[in-house]
Structure formats: structure tokens, C-alpha cells
N, C-alpha and C positions, 0 to 999 in steps of 0.2 A: 471723227468720221471713220467708218470702217474701210477695210481693204476693198479695192475695186477689182472685180474679176475681169480680166482681159482675155478674150478667146485666143487660142493659138492660131496664128495666121500663116503657118508654113505652107499651107496649100495655095496661098495667094502669091507666094514668093518663090519663083523658080530661080535658082541661083546660077543660071547660065550667064555668060558675060553680057548678053543683050539685056538682061533684066536686073542687073545690079543697081541701076539708078532707081528703078521701081521699088526694089526691096528696101533700099535705104529710105525712100520716101515713106513706105509703110512703117518701118521701124520708128522714124521720126514722128509721124502722125500718131502712132499708137502710144508713144511716150507722152505726147501732148494730151491725148485723150485720158491717159492714166492720171494726169495732173489736172483734169477737168478744164482743159484749155482746147483751143482749136488750132487750125493750121492753115497756112496759105502758101502752097508751093509756088515758087517763081522760077523763071528761066526762059529760054528761047521758045518761040512758037513752034508747035508741032512736035514736042518731045513727050507728050502723053500725060501732062500734069492733071488735066481735067479728068481724063478717063481713069487714071490711077486713083484719084480722090473719090470719084463716083463708085469705082469697084470696091474700095475699102468701105465706104458708107453702106453699100448694099450688103457686103459680107457681115457687117456689124449690125444690120437692121437699124441704121440711123438715117435721119434726114440729112441731105446734102444740098446746100444752097450754093449754086455756082453763078457768078456774074463776072462779066468782063469789064475791067477798068479802062477808062479812057479819059481824055481831057475834059469831057463834059460831065463826068461823075464828080459831084462835089459833096460836101458834108450834109447838105439838106436832102439830097437824093438818098444818101446812105441812111439817114434818119428815117425816111419813109420806108425803105426796104426793111430796116430793123423793126419798125413798128408793125408792119404787115406780117412779118415773120413770127411775131409773138402773139398775134390774135388767134384765138381758137375758133375752129369751124365746127358747126353742129353736125 
């Protein structure tokens, strides 16, 4: 497999103290993308995980699927989500 080109994301990552967590998330997700993997940020509610992930996907022109996990989310539901995500739309 050839080398994967990963765009420079410095414009997304303001290194002020308030954005250090976001920058670390970007670096981690970009490393996962480079390895052809995905990522699932976790942490307390209201810390910007979803927005950070969606912003990175938009900057990379990639599809981002976001769903909230709960006690009612089981493996059958996840199988349906995955199946629908792989279907092509005309």
C-alpha cells in the first residue's frame, strides 16, 4: 500500500490553553486515519467531543457518523446502523 497523504491541520488547532484538548484529539484521530482506522473520543458530557470530530471530518471532506450510546443500544441495533451506512444511494 502506498503512503497516505494527510493534509496539514494546523489551521484547525489553535494552541491556546483552552484548545489543547481539541488539538490532542485532532492529532490522535489523524494518526488513526493514517492507519486506516477510526476513532471514538470519550469523556464527560459537554466537552466538545462531537463538534471536534465533526469539524475534523468537514476539514478532511470525510463522512462523519455520530450516534449517542445508551443502555438501549445493543449489537443488533449497531448491525443495522452499519448495514445502512454501507448502502449506496443513487
